[in-house]
C-alpha positions as YAML, in Angstrom:
chain: A
units: angstrom
residues:
- id: 1
  name: UNK
  ca: [-0.48, -0.04, -0.03]
- id: 2
  name: UNK
  ca: [2.70, 2.28, 1.09]
- id: 3
  name: UNK
  ca: [4.37, 1.73, -2.55]
- id: 4
  name: UNK
  ca: [1.47, 2.31, -4.27]
- id: 5
  name: UNK
  ca: [1.01, 5.43, -2.29]
- id: 6
  name: UNK
  ca: [4.38, 6.42, -3.21]
- id: 7
  name: UNK
  ca: [4.02, 5.32, -6.66]
- id: 8
  name: UNK
  ca: [0.74, 7.79, -7.14]
- id: 9
  name: UNK
  ca: [2.89, 10.72, -5.70]
- id: 10
  name: UNK
  ca: [5.58, 10.21, -8.14]
- id: 11
  name: UNK
  ca: [3.23, 9.73, -10.91]
- id: 12
  name: UNK
  ca: [1.31, 12.92, -9.51]
- id: 13
  name: UNK
  ca: [4.10, 14.72, -9.31]
- id: 14
  name: UNK
  ca: [4.81, 13.79, -13.00]
- id: 15
  name: UNK
  ca: [1.43, 15.01, -13.90]
- id: 16
  name: UNK
  ca: [2.26, 18.20, -12.42]
- id: 17
  name: UNK
  ca: [5.73, 19.00, -14.20]
- id: 18
  name: UNK
  ca: [4.37, 17.70, -17.45]
- id: 19
  name: UNK
  ca: [3.38, 21.41, -18.35]
- id: 20
  name: UNK
  ca: [6.71, 22.61, -18.28]
- id: 21
  name: UNK
  ca: [8.58, 20.62, -20.89]
- id: 22
  name: UNK
  ca: [5.09, 22.49, -23.29]
- id: 23
  name: UNK
  ca: [5.82, 26.17, -21.91]
- id: 24
  name: UNK
  ca: [9.67, 25.89, -22.56]
- id: 25
  name: UNK
  ca: [9.15, 24.76, -26.04]
- id: 26
  name: UNK
  ca: [6.62, 28.23, -26.59]
- id: 27
  name: UNK
  ca: [9.12, 30.38, -24.71]
- id: 28
  name: UNK
  ca: [11.67, 28.72, -27.26]
- id: 29
  name: UNK
  ca: [9.80, 29.57, -30.34]
- id: 30
  name: UNK
  ca: [9.06, 32.79, -29.13]
- id: 31
  name: UNK
  ca: [12.74, 33.66, -29.23]
- id: 32
  name: UNK
  ca: [13.50, 32.12, -32.26]
- id: 33
  name: UNK
  ca: [10.75, 34.37, -33.31]
- id: 34
  name: UNK
  ca: [11.83, 37.55, -31.46]
- id: 35
  name: UNK
  ca: [15.36, 37.07, -33.25]
- id: 36
  name: UNK
  ca: [14.42, 36.47, -36.33]
- id: 37
  name: UNK
  ca: [12.49, 40.04, -36.72]
- id: 38
  name: UNK
  ca: [15.12, 41.67, -34.53]
- id: 39
  name: UNK
  ca: [18.66, 39.68, -34.84]
- id: 40
  name: UNK
  ca: [21.25, 41.13, -32.41]
- id: 41
  name: UNK
  ca: [24.21, 41.65, -34.69]
- id: 42
  name: UNK
  ca: [27.45, 43.58, -33.06]
- id: 43
  name: UNK
  ca: [27.73, 47.22, -33.94]
- id: 44
  name: UNK
  ca: [29.53, 47.62, -37.12]
- id: 45
  name: UNK
  ca: [33.13, 48.93, -37.65]
- id: 46
  name: UNK
  ca: [33.16, 52.16, -39.30]
- id: 47
  name: UNK
  ca: [35.71, 52.29, -42.01]
- id: 48
  name: UNK
  ca: [39.00, 54.37, -42.06]
- id: 49
  name: UNK
  ca: [37.29, 56.61, -44.96]
- id: 50
  name: UNK
  ca: [34.64, 56.78, -41.91]
- id: 51
  name: UNK
  ca: [36.60, 57.73, -39.01]
- id: 52
  name: UNK
  ca: [38.63, 60.09, -41.38]
- id: 53
  name: UNK
  ca: [35.82, 61.93, -42.39]
- id: 54
  name: UNK
  ca: [34.49, 61.87, -39.13]
- id: 55
  name: UNK
  ca: [37.68, 64.07, -38.03]
- id: 56
  name: UNK
  ca: [37.83, 66.24, -40.86]
- id: 57
  name: UNK
  ca: [34.70, 67.90, -39.93]
- id: 58
  name: UNK
  ca: [35.34, 67.63, -36.13]
- id: 59
  name: UNK
  ca: [38.51, 69.53, -36.78]
- id: 60
  name: UNK
  ca: [36.68, 72.06, -39.18]
- id: 61
  name: UNK
  ca: [34.04, 72.93, -36.78]
- id: 62
  name: UNK
  ca: [36.98, 73.40, -33.63]
- id: 63
  name: UNK
  ca: [39.19, 75.33, -35.95]
- id: 64
  name: UNK
  ca: [36.02, 77.22, -37.41]
- id: 65
  name: UNK
  ca: [34.14, 78.82, -33.70]
- id: 66
  name: UNK
  ca: [38.13, 78.54, -32.87]
- id: 67
  name: UNK
  ca: [38.85, 81.38, -35.97]
- id: 68
  name: UNK
  ca: [35.48, 83.17, -34.99]
- id: 69
  name: UNK
  ca: [36.60, 84.05, -31.03]
- id: 70
  name: UNK
  ca: [40.11, 84.89, -32.57]
- id: 71
  name: UNK
  ca: [38.04, 87.59, -35.18]
- id: 72
  name: UNK
  ca: [36.06, 88.75, -31.78]
- id: 73
  name: UNK
  ca: [39.48, 88.91, -30.19]
- id: 74
  name: UNK
  ca: [41.15, 91.53, -32.92]
- id: 75
  name: UNK
  ca: [38.36, 93.57, -32.76]
- id: 76
  name: UNK
  ca: [38.52, 95.39, -29.10]
- id: 77
  name: UNK
  ca: [42.29, 94.93, -30.38]
- id: 78
  name: UNK
  ca: [42.57, 97.29, -32.74]
- id: 79
  name: UNK
  ca: [40.19, 99.51, -30.84]
- id: 80
  name: UNK
  ca: [42.83, 99.46, -27.61]
- id: 81
  name: UNK
  ca: [45.77, 99.88, -29.81]
- id: 82
  name: UNK
  ca: [43.96, 102.57, -31.87]
- id: 83
  name: UNK
  ca: [43.16, 104.39, -28.56]
- id: 84
  name: UNK
  ca: [46.77, 103.99, -27.07]
- id: 85
  name: UNK
  ca: [48.20, 105.76, -30.35]
- id: 86
  name: UNK
  ca: [45.88, 108.70, -29.62]
- id: 87
  name: UNK
  ca: [46.35, 108.99, -26.15]
- id: 88
  name: UNK
  ca: [50.17, 109.36, -27.07]
- id: 89
  name: UNK
  ca: [50.01, 111.89, -29.36]
- id: 90
  name: UNK
  ca: [48.37, 113.68, -25.95]
- id: 91
  name: UNK
  ca: [50.67, 113.31, -23.61]
- id: 92
  name: UNK
  ca: [53.13, 114.13, -26.51]
- id: 93
  name: UNK
  ca: [52.92, 117.25, -26.64]
- id: 94
  name: UNK
  ca: [53.55, 117.58, -22.67]
- id: 95
  name: UNK
  ca: [57.49, 117.15, -21.49]
- id: 96
  name: UNK
  ca: [56.78, 117.04, -18.03]
- id: 97
  name: UNK
  ca: [58.24, 113.93, -15.96]
- id: 98
  name: UNK
  ca: [54.15, 113.10, -15.27]
- id: 99
  name: UNK
  ca: [53.97, 112.98, -19.45]
- id: 100
  name: UNK
  ca: [56.92, 111.01, -20.08]
- id: 101
  name: UNK
  ca: [55.92, 108.35, -17.63]
- id: 102
  name: UNK
  ca: [52.92, 107.35, -18.82]
- id: 103
  name: UNK
  ca: [54.18, 107.55, -22.81]
- id: 104
  name: UNK
  ca: [56.75, 105.14, -21.83]
- id: 105
  name: UNK
  ca: [53.12, 102.84, -20.41]
- id: 106
  name: UNK
  ca: [51.52, 103.50, -23.01]
- id: 107
  name: UNK
  ca: [54.43, 102.49, -25.61]
- id: 108
  name: UNK
  ca: [54.41, 98.84, -23.37]
- id: 109
  name: UNK
  ca: [50.64, 98.49, -24.06]
- id: 110
  name: UNK
  ca: [51.17, 99.13, -27.70]
- id: 111
  name: UNK
  ca: [53.83, 96.68, -27.64]
- id: 112
  name: UNK
  ca: [51.30, 93.90, -25.95]
- id: 113
  name: UNK
  ca: [49.08, 94.45, -28.41]
- id: 114
  name: UNK
  ca: [51.38, 94.52, -31.28]
- id: 115
  name: UNK
  ca: [52.02, 90.94, -30.18]
- id: 116
  name: UNK
  ca: [48.94, 89.65, -29.86]
- id: 117
  name: UNK
  ca: [47.84, 91.13, -32.93]
- id: 118
  name: UNK
  ca: [50.45, 89.03, -34.40]
- id: 119
  name: UNK
  ca: [50.26, 85.98, -32.19]
- id: 120
  name: UNK
  ca: [45.99, 85.66, -33.53]
- id: 121
  name: UNK
  ca: [47.69, 86.82, -36.85]
- id: 122
  name: UNK
  ca: [49.48, 83.24, -37.02]
- id: 123
  name: UNK
  ca: [46.60, 81.70, -34.83]
- id: 124
  name: UNK
  ca: [44.13, 82.20, -37.60]
- id: 125
  name: UNK
  ca: [46.94, 81.09, -40.81]
- id: 126
  name: UNK
  ca: [47.16, 77.85, -38.56]
- id: 127
  name: UNK
  ca: [43.44, 76.90, -38.16]
- id: 128
  name: UNK
  ca: [42.70, 78.28, -41.71]
- id: 129
  name: UNK
  ca: [40.82, 74.79, -43.06]
- id: 130
  name: UNK
  ca: [41.66, 75.85, -47.26]
- id: 131
  name: UNK
  ca: [42.83, 73.38, -49.84]
- id: 132
  name: UNK
  ca: [45.49, 75.04, -51.85]
- id: 133
  name: UNK
  ca: [44.91, 76.00, -54.97]
- id: 134
  name: UNK
  ca: [47.59, 73.70, -56.54]
- id: 135
  name: UNK
  ca: [49.17, 74.90, -60.31]
- id: 136
  name: UNK
  ca: [52.27, 73.63, -62.15]
- id: 137
  name: UNK
  ca: [55.20, 75.68, -60.81]
- id: 138
  name: UNK
  ca: [59.12, 75.78, -60.75]
- id: 139
  name: UNK
  ca: [60.10, 75.67, -56.93]
- id: 140
  name: UNK
  ca: [63.41, 76.53, -58.13]
- id: 141
  name: UNK
  ca: [61.93, 79.84, -58.98]
- id: 142
  name: UNK
  ca: [60.14, 80.04, -56.05]
- id: 143
  name: UNK
  ca: [62.92, 79.17, -53.92]
- id: 144
  name: UNK
  ca: [64.92, 82.59, -55.68]
- id: 145
  name: UNK
  ca: [61.80, 84.50, -54.70]
- id: 146
  name: UNK
  ca: [62.06, 84.09, -51.33]
- id: 147
  name: UNK
  ca: [65.89, 84.24, -50.61]
- id: 148
  name: UNK
  ca: [65.76, 87.56, -52.89]
- id: 149
  name: UNK
  ca: [63.51, 89.13, -50.77]
- id: 150
  name: UNK
  ca: [65.22, 88.13, -47.55]
- id: 151
  name: UNK
  ca: [68.76, 88.78, -49.07]
- id: 152
  name: UNK
  ca: [69.26, 92.60, -47.34]
- id: 153
  name: UNK
  ca: [68.06, 91.29, -44.01]
- id: 154
  name: UNK
  ca: [70.47, 88.63, -44.12]
- id: 155
  name: UNK
  ca: [73.67, 91.43, -44.63]
- id: 156
  name: UNK
  ca: [72.47, 93.13, -41.91]
- id: 157
  name: UNK
  ca: [72.79, 90.35, -39.87]
- id: 158
  name: UNK
  ca: [76.12, 88.94, -41.56]
- id: 159
  name: UNK
  ca: [74.25, 85.35, -43.03]
- id: 160
  name: UNK
  ca: [75.45, 84.23, -45.93]
- id: 161
  name: UNK
  ca: [72.98, 83.16, -48.51]
- id: 162
  name: UNK
  ca: [74.33, 80.02, -50.96]
- id: 163
  name: UNK
  ca: [71.98, 78.47, -53.26]
- id: 164
  name: UNK
  ca: [72.03, 74.93, -55.09]
- id: 165
  name: UNK
  ca: [69.61, 74.30, -57.56]
- id: 166
  name: UNK
  ca: [69.10, 71.59, -60.06]
- id: 167
  name: UNK
  ca: [68.94, 73.30, -63.34]
- id: 168
  name: UNK
  ca: [66.94, 70.14, -64.56]
- id: 169
  name: UNK
  ca: [64.12, 69.96, -61.47]
- id: 170
  name: UNK
  ca: [61.40, 68.67, -62.40]
- id: 171
  name: UNK
  ca: [58.18, 70.88, -62.53]
- id: 172
  name: UNK
  ca: [55.78, 70.43, -59.15]
- id: 173
  name: UNK
  ca: [52.29, 71.55, -58.16]
- id: 174
  name: UNK
  ca: [52.57, 74.20, -55.48]
- id: 175
  name: UNK
  ca: [49.88, 76.70, -53.79]
- id: 176
  name: UNK
  ca: [52.30, 79.24, -54.81]
- id: 177
  name: UNK
  ca: [51.09, 81.80, -51.88]
- id: 178
  name: UNK
  ca: [50.71, 79.32, -49.63]
- id: 179
  name: UNK
  ca: [54.04, 77.44, -50.26]
- id: 180
  name: UNK
  ca: [55.74, 80.83, -49.73]
- id: 181
  name: UNK
  ca: [54.89, 81.60, -46.66]
- id: 182
  name: UNK
  ca: [56.14, 77.80, -45.45]
- id: 183
  name: UNK
  ca: [59.53, 78.70, -46.98]
- id: 184
  name: UNK
  ca: [59.64, 82.25, -45.41]
- id: 185
  name: UNK
  ca: [58.56, 80.96, -42.25]
- id: 186
  name: UNK
  ca: [61.55, 77.91, -42.70]
- id: 187
  name: UNK
  ca: [64.13, 80.99, -43.31]
- id: 188
  name: UNK
  ca: [63.11, 82.95, -40.88]
- id: 189
  name: UNK
  ca: [63.40, 80.63, -37.90]
- id: 190
  name: UNK
  ca: [67.45, 79.50, -39.65]
- id: 191
  name: UNK
  ca: [68.52, 83.38, -39.63]
- id: 192
  name: UNK
  ca: [66.63, 83.82, -36.24]
- id: 193
  name: UNK
  ca: [69.24, 80.76, -35.19]
- id: 194
  name: UNK
  ca: [72.15, 82.66, -36.49]
- id: 195
  name: UNK
  ca: [72.44, 85.91, -34.09]
- id: 196
  name: UNK
  ca: [75.99, 86.72, -34.71]
- id: 197
  name: UNK
  ca: [75.77, 85.45, -38.07]
- id: 198
  name: UNK
  ca: [76.34, 82.70, -40.00]
- id: 199
  name: UNK
  ca: [75.45, 80.48, -43.38]
- id: 200
  name: UNK
  ca: [72.88, 79.28, -44.60]
- id: 201
  name: UNK
  ca: [72.45, 77.09, -47.84]
- id: 202
  name: UNK
  ca: [69.51, 75.93, -49.95]
- id: 203
  name: UNK
  ca: [69.65, 73.33, -52.33]
- id: 204
  name: UNK
  ca: [67.30, 71.64, -54.26]
- id: 205
  name: UNK
  ca: [67.26, 68.15, -55.83]
- id: 206
  name: UNK
  ca: [65.25, 65.02, -57.69]
- id: 207
  name: UNK
  ca: [65.12, 62.35, -55.43]
- id: 208
  name: UNK
  ca: [63.04, 58.49, -56.18]
- id: 209
  name: UNK
  ca: [59.82, 59.95, -54.87]
- id: 210
  name: UNK
  ca: [59.80, 63.72, -56.59]
- id: 211
  name: UNK
  ca: [61.89, 66.58, -55.34]
- id: 212
  name: UNK
  ca: [63.49, 67.77, -52.06]
- id: 213
  name: UNK
  ca: [64.40, 71.28, -51.08]
- id: 214
  name: UNK
  ca: [67.38, 71.24, -48.24]
- id: 215
  name: UNK
  ca: [67.40, 74.44, -45.58]
- id: 216
  name: UNK
  ca: [71.15, 74.19, -44.13]
- id: 217
  name: UNK
  ca: [71.79, 76.34, -41.30]
- id: 218
  name: UNK
  ca: [75.02, 76.74, -39.14]
- id: 219
  name: UNK
  ca: [73.34, 78.52, -36.42]
- id: 220
  name: UNK
  ca: [72.77, 77.54, -33.10]
- id: 221
  name: UNK
  ca: [71.01, 74.02, -33.43]
- id: 222
  name: UNK
  ca: [68.40, 72.28, -31.17]
- id: 223
  name: UNK
  ca: [68.64, 69.42, -28.58]
- id: 224
  name: UNK
  ca: [66.98, 65.90, -29.40]
- id: 225
  name: UNK
  ca: [63.63, 67.47, -26.74]
- id: 226
  name: UNK
  ca: [62.90, 70.49, -28.28]
- id: 227
  name: UNK
  ca: [63.66, 68.30, -32.04]
- id: 228
  name: UNK
  ca: [60.85, 66.27, -31.13]
- id: 229
  name: UNK
  ca: [58.68, 68.97, -30.10]
- id: 230
  name: UNK
  ca: [59.18, 71.89, -32.78]
- id: 231
  name: UNK
  ca: [55.77, 71.05, -34.78]
- id: 232
  name: UNK
  ca: [53.93, 71.42, -32.11]
- id: 233
  name: UNK
  ca: [51.51, 74.23, -31.92]
- id: 234
  name: UNK
  ca: [52.17, 77.25, -29.76]
- id: 235
  name: UNK
  ca: [55.98, 75.39, -28.41]
- id: 236
  name: UNK
  ca: [58.38, 78.30, -28.86]
- id: 237
  name: UNK
  ca: [62.29, 78.27, -27.27]
- id: 238
  name: UNK
  ca: [61.96, 82.43, -28.56]
- id: 239
  name: UNK
  ca: [60.97, 84.72, -26.18]
- id: 240
  name: UNK
  ca: [57.54, 86.22, -27.35]
- id: 241
  name: UNK
  ca: [57.64, 83.79, -30.08]
- id: 242
  name: UNK
  ca: [54.30, 82.40, -30.85]
- id: 243
  name: UNK
  ca: [55.31, 78.65, -31.47]
- id: 244
  name: UNK
  ca: [53.00, 78.83, -34.73]
- id: 245
  name: UNK
  ca: [55.69, 79.69, -37.54]
- id: 246
  name: UNK
  ca: [56.92, 76.00, -37.78]
- id: 247
  name: UNK
  ca: [53.57, 74.38, -37.82]
- id: 248
  name: UNK
  ca: [52.03, 76.14, -40.13]
- id: 249
  name: UNK
  ca: [54.83, 75.28, -42.30]
- id: 250
  name: UNK
  ca: [54.26, 71.75, -41.84]
- id: 251
  name: UNK
  ca: [50.60, 71.78, -42.26]
- id: 252
  name: UNK
  ca: [51.06, 73.66, -45.56]
- id: 253
  name: UNK
  ca: [54.05, 70.68, -46.87]
- id: 254
  name: UNK
  ca: [51.92, 68.11, -45.83]
- id: 255
  name: UNK
  ca: [48.24, 69.83, -47.55]
- id: 256
  name: UNK
  ca: [50.76, 69.75, -50.97]
- id: 257
  name: UNK
  ca: [51.48, 65.49, -50.29]
- id: 258
  name: UNK
  ca: [54.76, 66.82, -48.99]
- id: 259
  name: UNK
  ca: [56.73, 65.94, -45.89]
- id: 260
  name: UNK
  ca: [59.17, 68.14, -43.95]
- id: 261
  name: UNK
  ca: [62.31, 66.62, -41.90]
- id: 262
  name: UNK
  ca: [64.88, 67.86, -39.18]
- id: 263
  name: UNK
  ca: [68.28, 67.03, -38.24]
- id: 264
  name: UNK
  ca: [69.52, 68.95, -35.75]
- id: 265
  name: UNK
  ca: [72.45, 68.81, -32.65]
- id: 266
  name: UNK
  ca: [73.36, 71.39, -30.46]
- id: 267
  name: UNK
  ca: [76.26, 73.43, -31.37]
- id: 268
  name: UNK
  ca: [76.04, 72.11, -35.23]
- id: 269
  name: UNK
  ca: [73.01, 73.66, -37.06]
- id: 270
  name: UNK
  ca: [69.86, 72.91, -38.45]
- id: 271
  name: UNK
  ca: [68.95, 70.56, -41.72]
- id: 272
  name: UNK
  ca: [65.26, 71.07, -42.72]
- id: 273
  name: UNK
  ca: [64.20, 68.65, -46.28]
- id: 274
  name: UNK
  ca: [61.13, 69.32, -47.78]
- id: 275
  name: UNK
  ca: [60.37, 66.65, -49.91]
- id: 276
  name: UNK
  ca: [57.28, 67.35, -52.94]
- id: 277
  name: UNK
  ca: [56.04, 64.76, -54.95]
- id: 278
  name: UNK
  ca: [56.28, 65.48, -59.35]
- id: 279
  name: UNK
  ca: [52.77, 64.04, -60.90]
- id: 280
  name: UNK
  ca: [53.58, 61.89, -63.82]
- id: 281
  name: UNK
  ca: [52.65, 64.59, -66.12]
- id: 282
  name: UNK
  ca: [54.79, 67.51, -64.81]
- id: 283
  name: UNK
  ca: [57.69, 64.47, -64.70]
- id: 284
  name: UNK
  ca: [59.35, 64.86, -68.39]
- id: 285
  name: UNK
  ca: [58.35, 68.49, -68.84]
- id: 286
  name: UNK
  ca: [60.84, 71.26, -68.63]
- id: 287
  name: UNK
  ca: [60.97, 74.05, -65.71]
- id: 288
  name: UNK
  ca: [61.74, 77.09, -66.62]
- id: 289
  name: UNK
  ca: [65.38, 76.99, -65.29]
- id: 290
  name: UNK
  ca: [66.02, 75.28, -68.28]
- id: 291
  name: UNK
  ca: [64.71, 77.41, -70.80]
...
């Protein structure tokens, strides 16, 4: 009797649990139906092109905002500078000690206003987002223009400028205005590195990847730490320097599809190299230097 009772109990337990397999089956079918409607796929990894486009868009927006802020600063700064000039004229008619002290203070304000104006101009050039307007150009001719412009100042600073420009250099595509700006930055940087005079050697040559421009000075040179940071925005070892000249130069060179490199040692000078590509259709075309 006890065994029969145990059997009935087990049978009752089985009957109580019998619906679970059917319920489990319904849940499984429901889950499969949901997955079929909305599969849980992992998120797609963005392509390199999409990442680059996003970075460009972000940079463009930041540059636009920063440029607008710089313009907002420049306007009142110009007003301050103009009023300082007018104030200096008023005090210039008075030769008293008080007027001379006031003129000295006005001169300090004017000097700082001009420094900030220069800094903002450099910043706007750095932040400017503009696709270069490339046209067929003679690199040697662009180099000559910059050297001719700066030669008088170099002579004043007892700096000898020597150029070795390859006569059969292939033509390149340049935005002449911006490239001359980059070259000016590099040449001025070389002159400032030779306060006691020296020599600046400028040369061009053909390379397996295009053409190269070398600027070698006999200035003070740079240590490894400085050399690693010279292309960082706002980094400068010069008193009153904006720290934007070399970053702007690199940005311009890279916009031309080129590269800029630097070698330097303390006390032994600095060597900048700009390498630019030569389009196939210009590679065999003679430059103006051969005419």
